[in-house]
C-alpha positions in Angstrom: 88.9 119.8 139.3 87.8 121.5 142.7 84.3 122.5 142.8 84.5 125.8 144.5 81.6 128.4 144.2 81.3 132.0 145.1 79.9 131.1 148.5 83.1 129.1 149.6 85.3 131.8 148.4 83.4 134.4 150.4 83.7 132.3 153.5 87.6 131.6 153.0 87.9 135.5 152.4 86.0 136.2 155.8 87.9 133.5 157.7 91.4 134.9 156.1 90.4 138.6 157.2 89.6 137.5 160.8 92.8 135.3 161.3 95.3 137.2 159.2 94.1 140.6 159.7 93.3 143.2 157.2 96.9 144.7 157.4 98.7 141.4 156.3 96.2 140.1 153.8 97.4 141.8 150.9 101.2 140.4 151.4 99.5 136.9 152.3 97.4 136.8 148.9 100.6 137.9 146.9 102.6 135.0 148.4 99.7 132.8 147.9 99.5 133.8 144.3 103.5 133.5 143.7 103.1 129.9 145.0 100.0 129.0 143.1 101.7 130.1 139.8 104.9 128.2 140.4 102.6 125.0 140.9 100.6 125.8 137.8 104.0 126.2 135.8 105.5 122.9 137.0 102.2 121.1 136.1 102.2 122.6 132.8 105.9 121.6 132.3 105.2 118.1 133.3 102.4 117.8 130.8 104.5 119.1 128.0 107.5 116.8 128.9 105.1 113.7 129.1 103.4 114.6 125.6 107.0 115.1 124.0 108.0 111.9 125.4 104.6 110.1 123.8 105.3 111.9 120.7 108.8 110.6 120.2 107.8 107.1 120.8 104.9 107.1 118.7 106.8 108.7 115.9 108.9 106.0 115.0 105.7 103.7 114.7 103.9 106.4 112.6 107.1 106.7 110.4 107.0 102.9 109.7 103.4 102.9 109.0 103.7 105.5 106.5 106.7 103.7 104.7 104.6 100.7 104.5 101.6 102.6 103.1 103.8 104.2 100.4 105.4 101.0 99.4 101.9 99.6 99.0 100.5 102.5 97.3 103.6 102.6 94.7 102.3 99.1 93.4 98.9 100.7 92.3 98.6 102.0 88.9 96.5 105.4 89.4 96.0 105.6 85.7 94.3 102.3 85.0 90.8 102.7 83.6 88.1 102.4 86.2 85.5 101.1 83.6 87.0 97.8 83.6 86.1 95.1 86.1 88.8 94.0 88.5 88.2 90.4 88.2 87.5 88.8 84.9 86.3 85.2 84.5 88.5 83.0 83.1 87.4 81.0 79.8 86.4 77.6 80.2 89.0 74.9 78.9 88.2 73.3 75.6 86.8 69.8 75.9 89.6 67.1 76.2 89.9 64.8 73.0 90.1 62.0 75.1 86.3 62.3 76.2 85.5 61.7 72.6 87.1 58.2 72.4 86.0 56.6 75.4 86.7 52.8 73.8 90.4 53.4 73.1 91.3 53.0 76.6 91.1 49.4 78.0 89.6 48.9 81.6 91.9 47.8 84.3 91.6 44.0 85.3 90.3 43.6 88.8 92.8 41.9 91.1 92.7 38.6 92.5 92.7 38.2 96.3 96.0 36.5 97.5 95.8 33.8 100.5 97.9 35.0 103.5 101.0 32.8 103.8 102.0 32.6 107.5 105.4 31.0 106.7 106.3 32.9 103.8 110.1 33.6 104.1 112.7 34.6 101.5 115.2 32.0 100.9 118.6 32.9 99.7 119.0 29.6 97.6 115.7 30.0 95.8 116.0 33.6 95.1 112.5 34.5 95.7 111.3 37.8 97.1 109.0 38.5 100.1 105.2 38.4 99.2 103.5 41.1 99.8 100.8 40.6 102.5 97.5 41.8 101.7 96.0 44.3 103.9 93.0 43.2 106.0 89.5 44.4 104.9 88.4 47.1 107.5 85.6 45.9 109.9 82.3 47.4 109.6 82.0 50.1 112.5 79.0 50.0 114.3 76.6 52.9 114.4 76.1 54.9 117.4 72.1 54.7 118.1 70.7 57.9 119.4 69.0 57.3 122.7 65.4 57.9 122.5 63.8 60.3 125.4 60.5 59.2 126.7 
């Protein structure tokens, strides 16, 4: 954290001897060591409490992940043979009998186009139903031409 070498410690010791004096220096060092120990103890205690709080919050997530894993693992058969492939191709379905007789089905007749009737209305007296209007044929779409770059 702090990059203090031996030369810096020697300078601090010389200044402390000059300022405090050799007579009071042992008591000063003892007091300094006492407070340094208290600070170190508080830092360790804070780190321990912080890590404990993180562990408590993560333990529920880990517990749920383990429960999910065990639920999925219980579905797996561990005693299944390993020499068999997991995915086996399905056999092809037999040829339908209808393909052998194509002439048996009659072809559908083409529809005749009905003209549009603008005034076709349902009359109650005649009992006629509405005539379904045929859908107009879609207009051919114009293709977009790509511009040629010179």
